[in-house]
Structures are given as C-alpha cells and as structure tokens.
ZATIDREN-380906 format. One line per 5 residues: their letters; for each residue z, x, y negated of N, C-alpha, C. Coordinates in steps of 0.2 Angstrom, whole numbers, plus 5000, padded with zeros to 4 digits. Atoms other than C-alpha are relative to their C-alpha. Example, Ala and Ser with C-alpha at 12.3 -4.5 7.8 and 13.67 -1.06 7.14 Angstrom:
<nodes>
as = 5000 5004 5006 5039 5062 5022 5000 5004 4994; 4999 4996 5006 5036 5068 5005 5003 4996 4995
</nodes>
This chain:
<nodes>
mkkfi = 5007 5000 5003 5736 5015 5308 4995 4994 4999; 5003 5007 5003 5726 5003 5298 4992 5000 5007; 5005 5001 4995 5710 4996 5310 4993 5003 4996; 5003 4994 5003 5698 5004 5296 5001 5003 4995; 4996 4995 5006 5701 5019 5285 4994 5002 4998
tiaid = 5004 4997 5004 5692 5026 5271 5005 5005 4997; 4996 4993 5002 5697 5045 5267 4995 5004 4993; 5003 4996 5005 5691 5053 5251 5001 5006 5001; 4999 4991 5000 5690 5072 5251 4996 5004 4994; 5005 4997 5005 5687 5081 5234 5003 5008 5000
ggags = 4999 4993 5000 5688 5099 5231 4993 5006 4999; 5005 4999 5003 5678 5112 5223 4995 5004 5007; 5003 4998 4998 5665 5123 5232 5002 5006 5005; 4998 4998 4993 5669 5131 5250 5007 5000 5000; 4993 5004 5000 5686 5122 5248 5002 4998 5008
gkstt = 5000 5002 4991 5683 5117 5268 4998 4993 4999; 4999 5008 5002 5679 5100 5262 4994 4997 5007; 5005 5002 4997 5663 5099 5274 5003 5002 5008; 4996 4998 4992 5671 5108 5290 5006 4994 5001; 4996 5005 5001 5686 5095 5287 4998 4993 5002
asnls = 5004 5007 5000 5675 5079 5285 4998 5002 5007; 5003 5003 4993 5666 5083 5300 5003 5002 5005; 4994 5003 4995 5681 5086 5311 5002 4997 5003; 4996 5005 4999 5689 5073 5306 4994 4994 5001; 5003 5005 4998 5674 5062 5309 5000 5001 5007
rrlnf = 5001 4999 4992 5669 5069 5327 5007 4999 5004; 4995 4999 4997 5686 5070 5332 5002 4990 5000; 4998 5005 5001 5690 5051 5325 4996 4994 5000; 5005 5005 5002 5674 5042 5326 5000 4996 4991; 5001 5002 5005 5672 5041 5309 4993 5002 4995
lhvdt = 5006 4998 5002 5656 5041 5298 5001 5007 4996; 4999 4993 5004 5655 5058 5289 4993 4999 4995; 5005 5001 5005 5646 5057 5272 5002 5004 4993; 5001 4995 5003 5642 5071 5262 4997 5000 4992; 5003 5003 5004 5640 5067 5244 4995 5006 4996
gshyr = 5004 4993 5005 5636 5086 5237 4991 5001 5002; 5008 4999 4998 5619 5085 5250 4996 4995 4995; 5003 5004 5006 5615 5070 5239 4996 5001 4995; 5003 4998 5004 5612 5078 5226 4997 5006 4998; 5005 4996 4998 5605 5091 5231 4992 4998 5003
siasv = 5006 5005 4996 5592 5079 5241 4996 4999 4992; 5004 5004 5007 5588 5074 5221 4998 5005 4997; 5003 4996 5003 5587 5091 5214 4995 5004 5004; 5008 4996 4997 5573 5098 5228 4998 4995 4999; 5007 5005 5002 5563 5083 5226 4998 5000 4992
liden = 5001 4999 5008 5564 5084 5206 4997 5007 5000; 5004 4992 4999 5559 5104 5209 4993 4998 5003; 5004 4998 4997 5548 5102 5221 4994 4994 4996; 5007 5002 5003 5536 5089 5211 5001 5002 4992; 5001 4996 5006 5538 5099 5196 5002 4997 4994
iafsq = 4998 5003 5005 5549 5087 5185 5004 5002 4995; 4995 4999 5006 5556 5090 5168 5005 4996 4998; 4994 5003 5001 5574 5089 5163 4997 4993 4996; 5001 5007 5006 5567 5075 5148 4996 4996 5008; 5003 5006 4997 5558 5066 5162 5002 4997 5006
idenl = 4998 5001 4997 5568 5064 5173 5003 4993 5002; 4998 5005 5000 5576 5048 5169 4994 4994 5001; 5007 5003 4999 5559 5039 5168 4997 5000 5009; 5004 4999 4993 5553 5046 5186 5007 4997 5007; 4997 5004 4997 5571 5041 5195 4998 4993 5002
nkfkl = 5002 5003 4997 5565 5024 5198 4995 4998 5003; 5003 4999 4995 5553 5029 5210 5002 5002 5006; 4996 4997 4995 5567 5035 5220 5003 4992 5006; 4998 5006 4998 5570 5022 5234 5005 5003 5006; 4995 4997 4997 5587 5028 5244 5001 4995 5008
nslis = 4999 5004 4995 5590 5024 5261 5005 5003 5005; 4995 4994 4995 5603 5033 5276 4997 4999 5008; 5001 4996 4994 5599 5041 5292 5006 5004 5005; 4995 5000 4998 5614 5040 5305 4998 5005 5006; 5002 4998 4994 5613 5055 5317 5009 5003 5003
gskss = 4995 4998 4998 5628 5056 5327 5005 4998 4996; 4996 5001 5004 5644 5056 5317 4998 5001 4992; 5002 4998 5010 5634 5059 5298 4994 4996 4999; 5004 5001 5004 5626 5051 5286 4995 5004 4995; 5002 4995 5005 5612 5058 5278 4995 4995 4996
llinn = 5005 5003 5003 5599 5053 5264 4995 5001 5000; 5007 4996 4996 5583 5049 5266 4998 4998 4993; 5004 5001 5008 5572 5049 5247 4995 4998 5002; 5008 5002 4999 5557 5037 5249 5000 5002 5008; 5001 5000 4995 5560 5036 5268 4999 5009 5003
dlvpe = 5000 4991 5000 5561 5057 5268 5007 5003 5001; 4995 4994 4999 5572 5070 5275 5001 5006 4996; 5001 4992 5001 5575 5084 5266 5003 5006 5003; 4998 4996 4995 5578 5100 5277 5005 5004 4997; 4992 4995 5001 5595 5109 5277 4998 5005 4997
tilrs = 5000 4993 5002 5586 5125 5274 4998 4999 4993; 5000 5000 5007 5580 5118 5257 5006 4997 4997; 4992 5002 5002 5596 5109 5253 5004 5008 4998; 4993 4994 5003 5605 5127 5254 4996 5005 4997; 5004 4994 5003 5591 5136 5245 5003 5003 4996
eevnq = 4996 4998 5007 5597 5147 5230 4997 4997 4995; 5003 5003 5005 5585 5138 5221 5003 4993 4996; 4994 5005 5001 5596 5123 5223 5008 5000 4998; 4993 4999 4999 5613 5132 5225 5000 5001 4991; 4998 4999 5009 5609 5138 5205 4997 4992 4996
tvsky = 5004 5008 5004 5602 5118 5199 5003 4995 5001; 4998 5004 4999 5612 5108 5207 5005 4997 4997; 4995 5001 5005 5627 5107 5196 4995 4997 4995; 5003 5003 5008 5616 5104 5181 4998 4993 5002; 5003 5008 4998 5607 5088 5190 5006 4999 4999
asiss = 4994 5006 4996 5623 5080 5196 5005 5000 4993; 4998 5002 5009 5627 5081 5175 4998 4995 4998; 5004 5004 5006 5615 5070 5171 5003 4991 5003; 4996 5006 4997 5621 5051 5171 4995 4998 5003; 5005 5006 4997 5605 5043 5177 4998 5003 5007
vrnll = 4999 4997 4992 5606 5054 5193 5006 4998 5002; 4994 5002 4996 5623 5050 5197 5002 4991 4999; 5001 5007 5000 5620 5031 5192 4995 4998 5006; 5004 4999 4995 5607 5032 5204 5003 5000 5007; 4997 4999 4994 5617 5038 5218 5007 4995 5001
feyqr = 4993 5002 5001 5634 5027 5212 5000 4995 5005; 5000 5004 4994 5631 5011 5223 4997 5001 5006; 5001 4996 4993 5622 5021 5237 5006 5002 5003; 4994 4995 4998 5638 5032 5240 5004 4994 5001; 4994 5008 4998 5650 5014 5239 4998 4996 5004
sqvel = 5001 5004 4994 5639 5006 5252 4999 5002 5006; 4996 4995 4992 5642 5020 5265 5005 4995 5004; 4993 5005 4993 5660 5009 5270 4996 4998 5002; 5000 5004 4994 5650 4994 5274 4994 5002 5006; 5006 4996 4992 5635 5005 5285 5006 5001 5005
akkhk = 4997 4998 4995 5649 5013 5293 5003 4993 5002; 4997 5006 4996 5659 4996 5298 4993 4997 5003; 5005 5005 4997 5642 4989 5302 4998 5004 5007; 5001 4997 4994 5639 5003 5316 5005 5000 5003; 4994 5001 4996 5657 5000 5322 5001 5008 5000
fnglv = 4995 4992 5003 5663 5020 5315 5009 4994 4999; 4992 4999 5004 5683 5019 5314 5002 5001 4991; 4999 4997 5007 5682 5022 5297 4995 5005 4996; 5002 4998 5004 5675 5032 5283 5001 5006 4997; 4997 4993 5002 5677 5052 5278 4995 5000 4994
megrd = 5006 4999 5005 5667 5054 5261 5004 5006 4997; 4999 4994 5001 5667 5073 5254 4994 4999 4993; 5004 5000 5007 5662 5077 5235 5004 5003 4996; 4997 4998 5008 5669 5080 5217 5002 4994 4997; 4998 5007 5004 5672 5063 5211 5002 4994 5003
igsii = 4999 5007 4995 5677 5054 5227 5004 4995 4999; 4994 5004 5001 5694 5049 5224 5002 4998 4993; 5001 5003 5008 5691 5048 5205 4995 4993 4999; 5007 5004 5002 5675 5037 5204 4997 4997 5005; 5003 5002 4993 5666 5033 5220 5004 4994 5003
lpnad = 4994 5006 4993 5681 5026 5233 5007 5003 4996; 4996 5000 5003 5694 5026 5220 5009 4995 5003; 4994 5002 4994 5706 5015 5233 4999 4999 5006; 4999 4998 4992 5702 5023 5247 5008 5001 5004; 4995 5001 4996 5715 5023 5260 5005 5008 4998
lklfl = 4996 4994 5000 5719 5041 5259 4995 5005 4995; 5003 4994 5004 5716 5055 5246 5001 5007 4998; 4999 4994 4998 5712 5072 5250 4999 5004 4994; 5004 4995 5002 5711 5086 5237 5001 5008 5003; 5000 4995 4998 5707 5102 5245 4999 5006 4998
hasds = 5001 4993 5005 5709 5120 5238 5002 5006 5005; 5001 4995 4996 5709 5138 5243 5000 5006 4995; 5001 4995 5005 5711 5155 5235 4992 5003 4998; 5008 4999 5001 5694 5161 5225 4999 5004 5007; 5002 4997 4996 5693 5174 5237 4997 4997 5007
irqnr = 5000 5002 4995 5694 5166 5252 4994 4994 4999; 5005 5005 4999 5681 5152 5247 4994 5004 4999; 5009 4997 5000 5667 5165 5241 5000 5004 5006; 5002 4999 4993 5670 5172 5259 4997 4994 5004; 5002 5004 4996 5667 5158 5266 4991 4998 5000
rsndg = 5005 5001 5003 5652 5153 5255 4993 5008 5002; 5004 4995 4998 5644 5172 5260 5000 4998 5008; 5003 5000 4994 5646 5170 5276 4995 4993 5004; 5006 5008 4999 5636 5151 5275 4996 5003 4997; 5007 4999 5003 5623 5161 5268 4999 5000 4993
ekdqi = 5000 5003 5006 5627 5154 5252 5002 5007 4994; 4999 4995 5006 5625 5164 5235 5001 4999 4992; 4997 5004 5008 5632 5153 5222 5007 5004 4998; 4993 4999 5001 5646 5160 5214 5005 4994 4997; 4994 5005 5001 5662 5151 5214 5002 4996 4994
lkrdq = 4998 5001 5006 5671 5152 5199 4994 4997 4994; 5004 5003 5005 5654 5148 5190 4998 4992 5001; 5000 5008 4997 5651 5132 5202 5007 4997 4998; 4995 5004 5001 5669 5128 5198 5002 4998 4991; 5000 5001 5007 5668 5131 5177 4993 4992 5000
ldstr = 5005 5005 5004 5651 5118 5176 5002 4993 5005; 4998 5006 4996 5659 5106 5190 5007 4996 4995; 4993 5005 5002 5676 5104 5181 5000 4999 4992; 5002 5002 5006 5669 5105 5164 4995 4995 4998; 5007 5003 5003 5653 5095 5163 5005 4993 4999
kvapl = 4997 5006 5002 5656 5077 5154 4998 4995 5005; 5000 5008 4994 5651 5066 5167 5003 5002 5008; 4995 5000 4994 5662 5063 5183 5003 5008 5003; 4998 4992 4997 5669 5082 5183 5005 5001 5005; 4997 4996 4993 5678 5091 5197 5008 4998 4996
iksdn = 4993 5000 5002 5696 5084 5194 5006 4997 5007; 4996 5002 4994 5711 5080 5207 5005 4992 4997; 4996 5007 5001 5716 5061 5206 5006 5000 5001; 4991 5001 5000 5735 5057 5202 5002 4999 5007; 4995 5002 4995 5738 5050 5219 4996 5005 5005
simin = 5002 4996 4995 5729 5064 5229 5003 5003 5002; 4996 4994 4998 5736 5075 5240 4998 5006 5001; 5004 4995 4999 5733 5094 5240 5001 5002 5006; 5000 4995 4997 5730 5104 5253 4998 5007 4999; 5001 4994 5000 5728 5123 5255 4999 5002 5008
tgels = 5002 4998 4993 5715 5126 5268 5000 5008 5001; 4999 4993 5000 5716 5144 5264 5005 5002 5005; 4996 4997 4998 5732 5145 5272 5002 4998 5009; 4999 5004 4994 5730 5134 5288 4994 5001 5004; 5007 4999 4994 5718 5134 5303 4995 4993 4998
idevf = 5003 5006 4999 5705 5121 5306 5004 4994 5003; 4997 5003 4992 5716 5114 5321 5006 4995 4994; 4992 5002 5004 5733 5114 5308 4998 4995 4995; 5001 5006 5005 5722 5104 5292 4998 4993 5003; 4999 5005 4996 5718 5093 5306 5006 4996 5003
sqils = 4996 5003 5001 5733 5090 5310 5005 4994 4995; 4998 5003 5006 5740 5088 5294 5000 4993 4998; 5003 5005 5004 5729 5074 5289 5000 4996 5005; 4999 5005 4992 5731 5065 5308 5006 4998 4997; 4994 5002 5001 5749 5064 5302 4999 4995 4994
lindl = 5001 5003 5008 5744 5056 5285 4998 4994 5004; 5002 5007 4999 5732 5044 5293 5006 4996 5006; 4996 5002 4997 5745 5040 5305 5005 4995 4998; 4995 5004 5005 5758 5034 5292 4998 4995 4995; 5005 5005 5005 5744 5023 5283 5004 4991 5003
</nodes>
C-alpha cells in the first residue's frame, strides 16, 4: 500500500457513494470529501440570498471558501458559515442542485478548492483522501491512485433515496447530470465499476480494500 492514497468515487444518485466513502474514511483514516454537498451549499446560499441565475457570476466573487474538519469528514464553509444538513437535503435544493452544478462559474469556483483537499488531508495526517461526486475521476482528480464508478439498478437507487428522505427522481437526476454540457457524469476510462446493489456494505469495502492493497 502506498503511503498516501487518493481515491476518486463517481456515480449517479443513490449509487452508494456517500456510504462507501464514509465507510472507507472511518476504517482507513482517510479524509472524506463529498463534492455533492459543495454544490448543495452553493445552491442553498444562492437561493437564500435570492440571487437570480443571470446574476450568479457577478455574485460568486463574494464567496470565500474554507473547510471544517469534523472527525474524518471535510465540510465546506461559505464565508465561514456551514449550511445545515437539513437545508442541504431540502426538497428545494434537491430539485435545483443539478441546474446550479451545470453553471461553469460555479464549477470554476469549486475546482481549486476541491483539489486543495488533497493537501488538507496530508496536513492533518490522514492516510489518504476519498472524494465522491460525479466528475472526480474525470476532472477533479484525474491522477487519483484509485478510480471507482459505483452503480446499482434504478429501483435500488430510488429506494435508497426514498429511505434517506429524498424526494428527487433518480432517472431525472441521471439525465440532468449525464447530459449537461459542463462536467457531465461519465465513467473515466480507467475507473473500476462496482455494483453496490449486488454487494453488502462490508463486501464493497472488502473489494475496495483489496484494490488498495494492490496499489
């Protein structure tokens, strides 16, 4: 195993990214970065401040980004404020986050911040970093030591979202995320696919651990 390891996890909504990344981070002392929450945070602040889509570009320069590390997870602070999880997972954010995430200026704002999480993990003496999202292996961490693409059947993913209290529609999210012009959801060429619908959480962990040990 390498001394410091970077893992990129991509996949659609409900594919098990957060569960897998959280499990890896806790059991292996990796810093967990959920980039989806970054876009949710940006979206919630823009909604709260009633900033129209036509005015987003001119207002983003007011956003100062920092990190809060709690346990093994890194969370985004916008102007030193943390958006509560209840707001991040609200129906309004669920319904609009893909639209905000398709805006180039929003992605550009987060690009260097997300890449900086590698050095943040090293600074805080983590054994590695596991970052989840929809463009991690293709854009944010193209040179990650291990790239994973998680998937499961539509019905399993929809049930997971429903059990988590989410009301968004999986197929609609998939279409929005995979067809947007800016950083669409794609499987990078050297990503390893894992069907989380056919495996238990521990089995997914064991499979990934075996891949890590081979690095």
